[in-house]
N, CA, C and O of each residue as an XYZ file, in Angstrom:
488
protein
N      19.938    -27.486     87.416
C      21.347    -27.793     87.575
C      22.151    -26.583     87.092
O      21.899    -26.046     86.013
N      23.102    -26.174     87.892
C      23.924    -25.014     87.526
C      24.842    -25.364     86.359
O      25.000    -26.534     86.010
N      25.434    -24.360     85.772
C      26.370    -24.583     84.661
C      27.539    -25.438     85.131
O      27.982    -26.330     84.408
N      28.046    -25.175     86.341
C      29.150    -25.971     86.869
C      28.722    -27.421     87.105
O      29.476    -28.345     86.804
N      27.507    -27.625     87.646
C      26.995    -28.978     87.840
C      26.858    -29.704     86.510
O      27.172    -30.890     86.414
N      26.388    -28.997     85.479
C      26.263    -29.597     84.150
C      27.629    -29.996     83.609
O      27.779    -31.071     83.028
N      28.618    -29.141     83.797
C      29.978    -29.451     83.341
C      30.525    -30.665     84.090
O      31.142    -31.545     83.490
N      30.294    -30.708     85.410
C      30.751    -31.850     86.208
C      30.050    -33.131     85.774
O      30.681    -34.184     85.676
N      28.745    -33.045     85.515
C      27.977    -34.218     85.088
C      28.488    -34.739     83.743
O      28.603    -35.948     83.544
N      28.793    -33.827     82.826
C      29.334    -34.225     81.521
C      30.693    -34.889     81.690
O      30.961    -35.911     81.059
N      31.553    -34.325     82.530
C      32.867    -34.912     82.798
C      32.718    -36.300     83.404
O      33.430    -37.225     83.014
N      31.798    -36.455     84.358
C      31.573    -37.761     84.983
C      31.116    -38.791     83.954
O      31.569    -39.935     83.974
N      30.225    -38.388     83.060
C      29.742    -39.311     82.025
C      30.864    -39.693     81.062
O      30.994    -40.859     80.689
N      31.666    -38.723     80.664
C      32.798    -39.018     79.778
C      33.798    -39.940     80.467
O      34.307    -40.873     79.845
N      34.084    -39.690     81.741
C      34.992    -40.561     82.488
C      34.444    -41.975     82.571
O      35.189    -42.946     82.447
N      33.136    -42.086     82.782
C      32.485    -43.392     82.809
C      32.760    -44.149     81.510
O      33.212    -45.294     81.537
N      32.488    -43.511     80.386
C      32.657    -44.168     79.091
C      34.098    -44.613     78.858
O      34.338    -45.735     78.412
N      35.042    -43.750     79.155
C      36.454    -44.097     78.957
C      36.878    -45.244     79.865
O      37.541    -46.179     79.416
N      36.501    -45.181     81.141
C      36.893    -46.226     82.091
C      36.251    -47.565     81.746
O      36.899    -48.608     81.825
N      34.982    -47.534     81.364
C      34.268    -48.767     81.036
C      34.878    -49.428     79.799
O      35.018    -50.650     79.753
N      35.236    -48.633     78.810
C      35.883    -49.215     77.626
C      37.239    -49.820     77.987
O      37.646    -50.821     77.397
N      37.929    -49.230     78.934
C      39.238    -49.736     79.340
C      39.123    -51.001     80.188
O      39.847    -51.969     79.954
N      38.219    -51.003     81.171
C      38.130    -52.128     82.109
C      37.145    -53.208     81.674
O      37.212    -54.341     82.150
N      36.235    -52.862     80.775
C      35.190    -53.776     80.295
C      34.230    -54.197     81.407
O      33.649    -55.281     81.358
N      34.069    -53.328     82.414
C      33.129    -53.627     83.484
C      32.381    -52.383     83.936
O      32.873    -51.258     83.849
N      31.173    -52.632     84.421
C      30.261    -51.596     84.888
C      29.734    -52.070     86.237
O      29.677    -53.272     86.496
N      29.352    -51.133     87.091
C      28.811    -51.508     88.395
C      27.461    -50.843     88.612
O      27.249    -49.678     88.275
N      26.558    -51.626     89.187
C      25.239    -51.133     89.579
C      25.023    -51.561     91.023
O      25.748    -52.410     91.541
N      24.026    -50.973     91.666
C      23.703    -51.339     93.039
C      22.482    -52.246     93.042
O      21.438    -51.915     92.479
N      22.635    -53.401     93.691
C      21.543    -54.368     93.775
C      21.127    -54.530     95.234
O      21.969    -54.655     96.123
N      19.815    -54.526     95.464
C      19.275    -54.730     96.808
C      19.489    -56.175     97.211
O      19.483    -57.074     96.369
N      19.679    -56.393     98.503
C      19.934    -57.750     98.989
C      18.777    -58.702     98.704
O      18.984    -59.915     98.665
N      17.568    -58.188     98.505
C      16.415    -59.022     98.172
C      16.022    -58.905     96.700
O      14.926    -59.317     96.321
N      16.881    -58.362     95.888
C      16.589    -58.162     94.471
C      16.229    -56.712     94.213
O      15.966    -55.956     95.149
N      16.215    -56.333     92.981
C      15.927    -54.944     92.614
C      17.212    -54.138     92.498
O      18.205    -54.424     93.166
N      17.175    -53.143     91.654
C      18.352    -52.351     91.334
C      18.126    -50.891     91.666
O      16.994    -50.410     91.633
N      19.194    -50.189     91.985
C      19.112    -48.769     92.343
C      18.634    -47.947     91.154
O      19.188    -48.014     90.057
N      17.600    -47.180     91.406
C      17.082    -46.261     90.391
C      16.425    -45.096     91.124
O      16.184    -45.153     92.329
N      16.147    -44.058     90.381
C      15.459    -42.900     90.945
C      14.576    -42.305     89.851
O      14.670    -42.667     88.678
N      13.725    -41.392     90.271
C      12.853    -40.737     89.306
C      13.617    -39.674     88.530
O      14.498    -39.005     89.069
N      13.275    -39.533     87.283
C      13.879    -38.513     86.440
C      13.452    -37.129     86.895
O      12.309    -36.908     87.296
N      14.395    -36.209     86.822
C      14.075    -34.803     87.081
C      13.618    -34.118     85.798
O      12.998    -33.055     85.837
N      13.931    -34.740     84.654
C      13.653    -34.118     83.359
C      12.464    -34.719     82.611
O      11.845    -34.042     81.790
N      12.136    -35.996     82.890
C      11.107    -36.685     82.116
C      10.065    -37.296     83.057
O      10.405    -38.060     83.960
N       8.822    -36.959     82.840
C       7.739    -37.457     83.679
C       7.596    -38.970     83.528
O       7.734    -39.510     82.431
N       7.320    -39.638     84.633
C       7.093    -41.093     84.664
C       8.245    -41.897     84.066
O       8.022    -42.907     83.399
N       9.464    -41.452     84.304
C      10.638    -42.134     83.769
C      11.609    -42.438     84.909
O      11.930    -41.570     85.720
N      12.066    -43.683     84.953
C      13.060    -44.084     85.947
C      14.462    -43.944     85.348
O      14.681    -44.155     84.156
N      15.389    -43.583     86.216
C      16.797    -43.507     85.836
C      17.513    -44.630     86.564
O      17.516    -44.666     87.794
N      18.117    -45.543     85.824
C      18.926    -46.599     86.421
C      20.373    -46.124     86.430
O      20.883    -45.603     85.438
N      21.020    -46.316     87.579
C      22.338    -45.729     87.796
C      23.453    -46.754     87.687
O      23.333    -47.889     88.148
N      24.544    -46.321     87.064
C      25.714    -47.171     86.848
C      26.975    -46.375     87.118
O      27.021    -45.161     86.917
N      28.007    -47.087     87.580
C      29.294    -46.454     87.869
C      30.403    -47.270     87.224
O      30.240    -48.454     86.927
N      31.523    -46.616     87.017
C      32.653    -47.285     86.355
C      33.569    -47.999     87.337
O      34.449    -48.750     86.914
N      33.386    -47.786     88.645
C      34.167    -48.527     89.640
C      33.258    -48.959     90.781
O      32.240    -48.326     91.063
N      33.642    -50.033     91.420
C      32.905    -50.520     92.577
C      32.949    -49.500     93.707
O      31.971    -49.323     94.435
N      34.078    -48.837     93.846
C      34.236    -47.844     94.920
C      33.257    -46.678     94.755
O      32.653    -46.225     95.727
N      33.107    -46.200     93.523
C      32.153    -45.106     93.283
C      30.734    -45.560     93.602
O      29.966    -44.826     94.223
N      30.391    -46.765     93.178
C      29.050    -47.288     93.451
C      28.828    -47.436     94.950
O      27.760    -47.097     95.459
N      29.823    -47.937     95.648
C      29.701    -48.189     97.091
C      29.422    -46.921     97.893
O      28.770    -46.989     98.935
N      29.895    -45.779     97.437
C      29.659    -44.538     98.188
C      28.176    -44.190     98.255
O      27.771    -43.355     99.063
N      27.367    -44.823     97.414
C      25.930    -44.553     97.387
C      25.135    -45.544     98.237
O      23.908    -45.458     98.295
N      25.813    -46.476     98.890
C      25.140    -47.483     99.724
C      24.830    -46.902    101.103
O      25.300    -47.413    102.120
N      24.056    -45.858    101.128
C      23.653    -45.168    102.355
C      22.164    -44.842    102.260
O      21.560    -44.938    101.192
N      21.597    -44.462    103.378
C      20.200    -44.041    103.459
C      19.277    -45.029    102.743
O      19.232    -46.200    103.120
N      18.546    -44.589    101.727
C      17.596    -45.469    101.040
C      18.272    -46.684    100.407
O      17.622    -47.703    100.177
N      19.550    -46.584    100.129
C      20.266    -47.675     99.462
C      21.262    -48.376    100.380
O      22.224    -48.983     99.910
N      21.029    -48.293    101.694
C      21.968    -48.909    102.638
C      21.971    -50.433    102.530
O      22.954    -51.067    102.913
N      20.902    -51.031    102.021
C      20.821    -52.489    101.868
C      21.184    -52.950    100.455
O      20.827    -54.053    100.041
N      21.885    -52.106     99.735
C      22.328    -52.419     98.375
C      23.832    -52.669     98.387
O      24.550    -52.194     99.267
N      24.296    -53.428     97.388
C      25.723    -53.707     97.236
C      26.109    -53.522     95.760
O      25.296    -53.780     94.872
N      27.340    -53.079     95.498
C      27.795    -52.988     94.111
C      27.883    -54.384     93.479
O      28.365    -55.333     94.097
N      27.416    -54.481     92.258
C      27.468    -55.724     91.495
C      28.106    -55.414     90.147
O      27.737    -54.450     89.476
N      29.061    -56.241     89.767
C      29.742    -56.047     88.477
C      28.876    -56.565     87.330
O      28.232    -57.609     87.433
N      28.880    -55.818     86.253
C      28.205    -56.202     85.009
C      29.267    -56.138     83.917
O      29.990    -55.147     83.812
N      29.364    -57.171     83.117
C      30.343    -57.136     82.030
C      29.905    -56.108     80.991
O      28.719    -55.805     80.862
N      30.854    -55.590     80.273
C      30.542    -54.610     79.239
C      29.576    -55.196     78.213
O      28.641    -54.517     77.790
N      29.790    -56.439     77.812
C      28.907    -57.082     76.841
C      27.470    -57.146     77.369
O      26.534    -56.810     76.644
N      27.286    -57.569     78.612
C      25.944    -57.626     79.193
C      25.350    -56.230     79.357
O      24.150    -56.036     79.162
N      26.182    -55.266     79.711
C      25.695    -53.898     79.870
C      25.111    -53.389     78.552
O      24.026    -52.808     78.529
N      25.840    -53.613     77.459
C      25.382    -53.130     76.151
C      24.192    -53.932     75.645
O      23.175    -53.361     75.250
N      24.318    -55.264     75.657
C      23.338    -56.108     74.977
C      22.133    -56.515     75.813
O      21.088    -56.861     75.261
N      22.262    -56.478     77.123
C      21.139    -56.857     77.978
C      20.554    -55.612     78.662
O      19.378    -55.290     78.492
N      21.386    -54.932     79.426
C      20.905    -53.797     80.199
C      20.422    -52.639     79.324
O      19.268    -52.225     79.427
N      21.282    -52.127     78.482
C      20.913    -50.936     77.711
C      19.764    -51.222     76.746
O      18.879    -50.387     76.561
N      19.782    -52.404     76.135
C      18.680    -52.761     75.228
C      17.365    -52.886     76.003
O      16.328    -52.389     75.562
N      17.415    -53.550     77.159
C      16.215    -53.738     77.969
C      15.674    -52.438     78.534
O      14.467    -52.199     78.516
N      16.570    -51.598     79.038
C      16.120    -50.316     79.586
C      15.502    -49.436     78.512
O      14.550    -48.701     78.774
N      16.047    -49.511     77.299
C      15.467    -48.750     76.196
C      14.054    -49.244     75.894
O      13.146    -48.437     75.698
N      13.861    -50.557     75.856
C      12.533    -51.113     75.552
C      11.505    -50.723     76.609
O      10.316    -50.607     76.314
N      11.967    -50.521     77.832
C      11.058    -50.153     78.924
C      10.953    -48.632     79.106
O      10.336    -48.153     80.057
N      11.562    -47.883     78.183
C      11.518    -46.411     78.217
C      12.131    -45.813     79.481
O      11.630    -44.827     80.021
N      13.224    -46.425     79.945
C      13.973    -45.887     81.070
C      15.195    -45.146     80.541
O      15.564    -45.279     79.374
N      15.804    -44.378     81.406
C      17.038    -43.664     81.080
C      18.133    -44.198     81.991
O      17.862    -44.959     82.919
N      19.381    -43.792     81.719
C      20.461    -44.188     82.605
C      21.225    -42.956     83.089
O      21.213    -41.897     82.461
N      21.880    -43.137     84.214
C      22.785    -42.149     84.767
C      24.142    -42.808     84.952
O      24.222    -43.957     85.386
N      25.212    -42.085     84.626
C      26.562    -42.639     84.682
C      27.426    -41.849     85.644
O      27.554    -40.630     85.530
N      28.021    -42.562     86.599
C      28.928    -41.958     87.579
C      28.293    -40.753     88.276
O      28.933    -39.718     88.461
N      27.025    -40.907     88.657
C      26.358    -39.827     89.368
C      27.044    -39.584     90.705
O      27.585    -40.500     91.325
N      27.008    -38.346     91.124
C      27.601    -37.911     92.393
C      26.629    -38.173     93.536
O      25.456    -38.481     93.325
N      27.155    -38.041     94.763
C      26.258    -38.047     95.918
C      25.293    -36.890     95.729
O      25.635    -35.877     95.119
N      24.099    -37.043     96.249
C      23.083    -36.033     96.009
C      22.312    -36.343     94.740
O      21.359    -35.645     94.393
N      22.728    -37.393     94.051
C      22.057    -37.891     92.852
C      21.856    -36.834     91.776
O      20.731    -36.533     91.376
N      22.959    -36.286     91.325
C      22.842    -35.434     90.146
C      23.809    -35.938     89.092
O      24.903    -36.422     89.384
N      23.360    -35.804     87.862
C      24.151    -36.221     86.718
C      23.291    -36.155     85.472
O      22.128    -35.753     85.515
N      23.885    -36.555     84.368
C      23.152    -36.542     83.102
C      22.152    -37.690     83.053
O      22.428    -38.786     83.540
N      21.000    -37.432     82.467
C      20.001    -38.458     82.188
C      20.105    -38.743     80.691
O      19.873    -37.864     79.860
N      20.459    -39.992     80.362
C      20.841    -40.308     78.987
C      20.020    -41.483     78.452
O      19.683    -42.412     79.185
N      19.712    -41.415     77.167
C      19.039    -42.524     76.480
C      19.972    -43.735     76.429
O      21.127    -43.597     76.026
N      19.499    -44.911     76.826
C      20.360    -46.093     76.836
C      20.999    -46.420     75.483
O      22.173    -46.789     75.435
N      20.254    -46.293     74.394
C      20.820    -46.669     73.090
C      21.895    -45.699     72.630
O      22.781    -46.081     71.864
N      21.835    -44.443     73.084
C      22.901    -43.495     72.760
C      24.226    -43.974     73.351
O      25.274    -43.873     72.714
N      24.165    -44.493     74.567
C      25.373    -44.991     75.226
C      25.821    -46.299     74.586
O      27.019    -46.520     74.409
N      24.883    -47.161     74.241
C      25.245    -48.419     73.576
C      26.012    -48.135     72.283
O      27.027    -48.775     72.008
N      25.533    -47.187     71.499
C      26.202    -46.837     70.236
C      27.607    -46.311     70.479
O      28.542    -46.680     69.768
N      27.762    -45.446     71.483
C      29.093    -44.899     71.794
C      30.053    -46.005     72.229
O      31.202    -46.047     71.789
N      29.576    -46.896     73.093
C      30.442    -47.961     73.583
C      30.781    -48.968     72.482
O      31.906    -49.463     72.422
N      29.830    -49.267     71.625
C      30.094    -50.213     70.533
C      31.070    -49.646     69.516
O      31.914    -50.368     68.984
N      30.954    -48.356     69.250
C      31.813    -47.747     68.230
C      33.144    -47.295     68.815
O      34.134    -47.167     68.094
N      33.165    -47.055     70.120
C      34.373    -46.500     70.736
C      34.584    -45.049     70.385
O      35.622    -44.470     70.706
N      33.590    -44.450     69.719
C      33.672    -43.051     69.298
C      33.083    -42.173     70.380
O      31.884    -41.898     70.401
N      33.949    -41.740     71.275
C      33.479    -40.957     72.410
C      33.671    -39.495     72.135
O      33.335    -38.660     72.974
């Protein structure tokens, strides 16, 4: 990832955190037959990255190609912190926040994000 891509990814993640704290909602893509949008990590072997966005519109832009049968689903902030992030951590997965088309963004430990959202210390 170039320096500019890294800067953009950091900005996207920060925007995610601020928007989620304001709206108290998160969006993920769910397949019509079950299952959630994820991809393989570029940084960690045998690790899945589960993707989340701060708006339904951002999530919807990814409903193409491999994810054309997926739809944005709202997750409450409480469920995101206490169910999703805790569960993904236990399964050794990472998360991506407000990833761009082309699937680039930061790969982050779920509990790091849970701590930031719980404390509001961004």
